[in-house]
C-alpha positions in Angstrom: 43.1 69.0 -20.6 43.0 65.4 -21.8 41.8 64.2 -18.4 38.9 66.8 -18.6 38.1 65.5 -22.1 38.0 61.9 -20.9 35.8 62.6 -17.9 33.5 64.8 -20.0 33.2 62.0 -22.5 32.0 59.6 -19.8 29.6 62.2 -18.4 28.3 62.7 -21.9 27.4 59.0 -22.2 25.7 59.0 -18.8 23.7 62.1 -19.7 22.6 60.5 -23.0 21.5 57.3 -21.1 19.5 59.4 -18.6 17.9 61.3 -21.5 16.6 58.0 -23.0 13.2 56.6 -22.2 12.8 52.8 -22.1 10.1 51.5 -24.5 10.9 47.8 -24.2 13.9 45.8 -22.7 14.8 42.4 -21.3 17.8 40.3 -20.3 15.7 37.1 -19.9 17.2 36.2 -16.6 13.8 36.0 -14.8 12.5 33.5 -17.4 12.3 29.7 -16.9 14.5 27.5 -19.1 12.4 26.0 -21.8 9.7 27.1 -24.3 8.9 30.8 -24.4 5.5 30.6 -26.2 2.3 28.6 -25.7 0.9 29.0 -29.2 2.5 29.4 -32.6 -0.7 30.1 -34.6 -3.2 33.0 -34.6 -6.1 32.6 -32.3 -8.6 35.1 -30.9 -8.3 38.0 -31.6 -6.2 36.8 -34.5 -2.9 36.7 -32.6 -1.1 33.9 -30.8 -1.6 33.7 -27.0 1.1 35.2 -24.8 3.8 33.1 -23.2 6.8 33.9 -21.0 7.4 37.6 -20.5 4.3 38.4 -22.6 5.9 37.2 -25.8 3.7 36.1 -28.7 5.2 33.6 -31.2 4.0 33.2 -34.8 5.8 30.3 -36.4 4.7 29.1 -39.8 5.5 25.4 -40.1 7.1 25.5 -36.6 6.6 24.4 -33.0 6.7 25.9 -29.6 10.1 24.4 -29.1 11.5 26.7 -31.8 11.7 29.5 -29.2 13.5 28.7 -26.0 15.2 30.3 -23.0 18.7 28.8 -22.8 22.0 29.2 -20.9 24.7 29.7 -23.5 27.5 30.9 -21.2 27.9 32.3 -17.7 28.6 35.9 -18.8 25.2 36.3 -20.5 23.1 34.1 -18.2 19.8 33.3 -19.8 19.2 34.2 -23.4 16.4 33.9 -26.0 17.1 31.2 -28.7 15.2 31.1 -31.9 15.4 28.2 -34.4 14.7 29.0 -38.0 13.0 26.8 -40.6 14.9 24.2 -42.6 13.1 25.3 -45.8 12.9 28.4 -48.0 9.4 29.7 -47.0 8.5 29.5 -43.3 9.3 32.7 -41.5 9.2 33.1 -37.7 8.3 36.1 -35.6 8.2 36.9 -31.8 7.0 40.1 -30.2 5.6 41.8 -27.2 2.5 44.0 -27.1 2.6 47.6 -25.7 5.0 49.4 -28.0 2.4 51.9 -29.4 1.4 52.9 -25.8 5.0 53.3 -24.6 5.9 55.4 -27.7 2.8 57.6 -27.3 3.8 58.3 -23.6 7.3 59.4 -24.5 8.6 62.9 -23.6 7.8 65.4 -26.4 10.8 65.7 -28.7 12.1 62.2 -28.1 11.5 61.2 -31.6 14.5 58.9 -32.2 14.1 55.2 -31.6 17.4 53.6 -30.4 17.9 49.8 -30.5 20.8 47.8 -29.0 21.1 44.1 -28.3 23.5 41.2 -28.2 23.3 38.4 -30.9 24.8 35.0 -30.8 25.6 33.7 -34.3 24.9 30.0 -33.4 26.6 26.8 -34.4 25.2 26.4 -37.9 26.7 28.2 -41.0 25.6 28.4 -44.6 22.1 28.3 -45.9 20.0 31.3 -46.9 18.7 33.0 -43.8 19.2 35.8 -41.4 18.3 36.4 -37.7 17.2 40.0 -37.1 15.5 42.4 -34.7 12.9 44.5 -36.6 10.8 47.5 -35.7 7.7 47.8 -37.9 5.0 50.3 -38.6 1.3 49.4 -37.9 0.9 47.7 -41.3 4.0 45.6 -40.5 5.0 46.2 -44.2 7.5 49.0 -43.4 10.6 48.1 -41.5 11.5 51.4 -39.8 14.6 49.8 -38.3 16.1 46.4 -38.7 19.5 44.9 -37.9 20.9 41.4 -37.7 23.1 38.7 -39.0 23.3 36.9 -42.4 24.4 33.3 -42.2 25.6 32.8 -45.8 28.1 35.6 -45.6 28.6 35.8 -41.8 28.1 39.5 -42.1 25.9 42.0 -40.2 23.1 43.7 -42.1 20.7 46.5 -41.6 17.2 46.9 -43.1 15.2 50.1 -43.5 12.4 51.6 -45.6 14.1 53.7 -48.2 13.8 54.8 -51.8 16.4 53.8 -54.3 16.7 57.0 -56.4 18.5 55.1 -59.2 15.7 52.5 -59.8 12.8 54.5 -58.3 11.9 51.5 -56.1 10.7 52.2 -52.5 10.7 49.4 -50.0 12.5 47.5 -47.2 16.1 47.5 -48.4 19.0 45.5 -47.0 22.4 47.1 -46.4 25.7 45.5 -45.3 26.9 47.4 -42.3 30.6 46.8 -42.5 33.3 46.0 -45.2 33.3 42.4 -46.4 36.4 41.8 -44.4 34.4 42.1 -41.2 32.9 38.7 -40.7 31.7 36.9 -37.5 32.0 33.2 -37.4 29.7 30.6 -35.6 29.4 30.7 -31.8 30.2 34.4 -31.5 28.5 37.1 -29.4 28.2 40.4 -31.2 26.6 43.8 -30.3 24.4 45.5 -32.8 22.9 49.0 -32.7 20.6 51.1 -34.8 18.5 54.3 -34.7 15.4 55.5 -36.5 14.5 59.2 -36.6 10.7 59.6 -36.9 11.1 63.3 -38.0 13.4 62.6 -40.9 13.0 58.9 -41.5 16.8 58.5 -41.4 18.3 55.3 -40.1 21.8 54.8 -38.7 23.5 51.5 -37.6 26.6 50.6 -35.6 28.2 47.3 -36.3 30.2 45.1 -33.8 33.4 46.5 -35.2 32.3 50.1 -34.4 31.7 51.1 -38.0 28.8 53.6 -38.2 26.7 53.1 -41.3 24.0 55.1 -43.1 22.4 54.3 -46.5 24.3 55.7 -49.4 23.3 59.1 -50.9 21.5 57.4 -53.7 18.9 56.2 -51.1 16.4 58.5 -49.5 14.4 57.8 -46.3 10.8 57.0 -47.1 9.2 56.5 -43.6 9.4 60.1 -42.2 6.5 60.7 -39.8 5.7 57.0 -39.3 5.3 55.7 -35.7 6.6 52.4 -34.5 4.1 49.7 -33.8 5.9 46.5 -33.0 9.4 45.1 -32.4 10.0 41.5 -33.5 12.8 38.9 -33.2 12.7 37.2 -36.5 14.2 34.3 -38.5 13.9 34.9 -42.2 14.7 32.3 -44.8 15.2 32.6 -48.5 15.2 30.7 -51.8 17.3 27.5 -51.6 17.6 27.4 -47.8 17.7 23.9 -46.2 19.3 24.8 -42.9 17.5 25.3 -39.5 19.6 28.2 -38.3 19.7 28.9 -34.5 20.1 32.6 -33.4 20.2 33.8 -29.8 19.4 37.3 -28.5 20.2 38.9 -25.1 20.2 42.3 -23.3 18.0 44.2 -25.7 16.9 47.8 -25.2 14.6 49.9 -27.2 14.5 53.5 -26.2 13.1 56.9 -27.2 15.5 59.8 -27.2 16.4 63.1 -28.8 20.0 62.0 -29.1 21.2 64.5 -31.7 24.5 64.9 -29.8 25.3 61.2 -30.0 24.5 61.3 -33.7 27.2 64.0 -34.1 29.6 62.0 -32.0 29.1 58.8 -34.0 29.7 60.8 -37.3 33.0 61.9 -35.8 33.9 58.4 -35.0 33.0 57.3 -38.5 35.1 60.1 -40.0 38.1 58.9 -38.1 37.4 55.2 -39.1 37.7 54.0 -35.5 36.8 50.3 -34.9 36.7 48.5 -31.6 36.3 44.7 -31.5 35.4 42.2 -30.4 32.5 43.4 -28.3 31.8 41.7 -25.9 35.4 41.0 -25.1 37.2 38.4 -23.1 40.9 39.1 -23.0 41.8 41.8 -25.5 40.1 44.6 -27.4 41.5 45.7 -30.8 41.4 49.4 -31.6 41.9 50.4 -35.2 41.9 54.0 -36.3 42.8 56.1 -39.4 44.6 58.4 -37.0 47.3 57.3 -34.5 45.8 56.3 -31.1 47.9 58.0 -28.5 46.1 56.9 -25.3 43.2 54.8 -24.1 41.3 54.9 -20.8 38.6 52.7 -19.4 35.8 53.8 -17.0 33.3 51.7 -15.2 29.6 52.7 -14.9 30.4 54.7 -11.7 32.8 56.9 -13.6 36.0 55.3 -12.0 39.1 55.2 -14.1 40.6 51.7 -14.5 44.2 51.1 -15.5 44.6 49.2 -18.7 47.6 48.5 -21.0 47.7 49.5 -24.7 50.1 47.4 -26.7 50.1 48.7 -30.3 46.4 48.2 -31.3 45.4 45.9 -28.4 43.9 46.8 -25.0 44.3 44.2 -22.3 41.0 43.8 -20.5 41.3 40.3 -19.1 41.6 41.5 -15.5 38.4 43.5 -15.7 35.3 42.1 -13.9 32.4 41.1 -16.2 30.2 44.1 -16.9 29.8 47.3 -19.1 32.6 49.8 -19.5 33.4 53.0 -21.4 36.5 53.0 -23.5 37.9 56.5 -24.2 40.2 56.7 -27.3 42.6 59.7 -27.8 43.8 60.4 -31.3 46.0 63.5 -31.6 43.9 65.7 -29.4 40.5 64.2 -30.1 38.7 61.9 -27.7 36.1 59.4 -28.7 34.0 57.1 -26.4 32.9 53.5 -27.0 30.8 51.3 -24.8 31.9 47.7 -24.5 31.0 44.6 -22.5 33.6 42.5 -20.6 32.6 38.8 -20.5 
């Protein structure tokens, strides 16, 4: 029975992947090392000209060199690097056109936006800033879905347009996605995920440690029925900042899906307090669970089972080839699936 559950879990992930429709995605490997943009200021018709990959760059107080294609490490190949401002006022934004048309062409019923990407925390710490990926509405005032990294705390954060029922304030609200013991130091690759449900306005995030997060009950979604218009890579600074933070992004996917089953699955994972980290992994993956973990299995993208060793809470993955895998976790009869990347 457990074998059937494990294979079913893998097939479940494959089916969900097939069900999703790509809206925007990139791994940057086809780009040329160097500057991404050709203009950082609005032109005609009131937007910067397009650069590599069709990206537009709008950098207050910046330069074209603030957005570059770089090689950070062999496992990720080329990545997008964004340098923030060394002050407290100049924000930086990068985006591609075409999201409204891609969203309008989705299959009816695929009303959930799903975002996933890798983020490199960079070499600089401190300061008052965050590097994020944000999905906006047409006014660009409502953040339907945002997720990223805060440098001062070294924690991952989510942003969404919600109403605080305690204060009555509605706006773009920042939430920490994991307990304050979950921090990610400089020069670390992490994987971040989030979903926005157009029908309900609800947002869900998944942090690098596998913690699934939704806003507390005292917050209500305030963007139900709103369509996405633009997805931006951003560097946001705040009062007192003097540090030019450098954030890198890779392997981003923005999809449309009706992934209600995955939402249920993630709720079950949250209920059992299952965390899997680091992701991407090099030598070992740590699995932490409220319930005792009785068995783990790893499957490649073709569905083949790969032998791995579980020693207490650590899974030995150093002999795996670089790539994407599914980790099945059994806890007293239940089976949960987690996707991870082997560097």
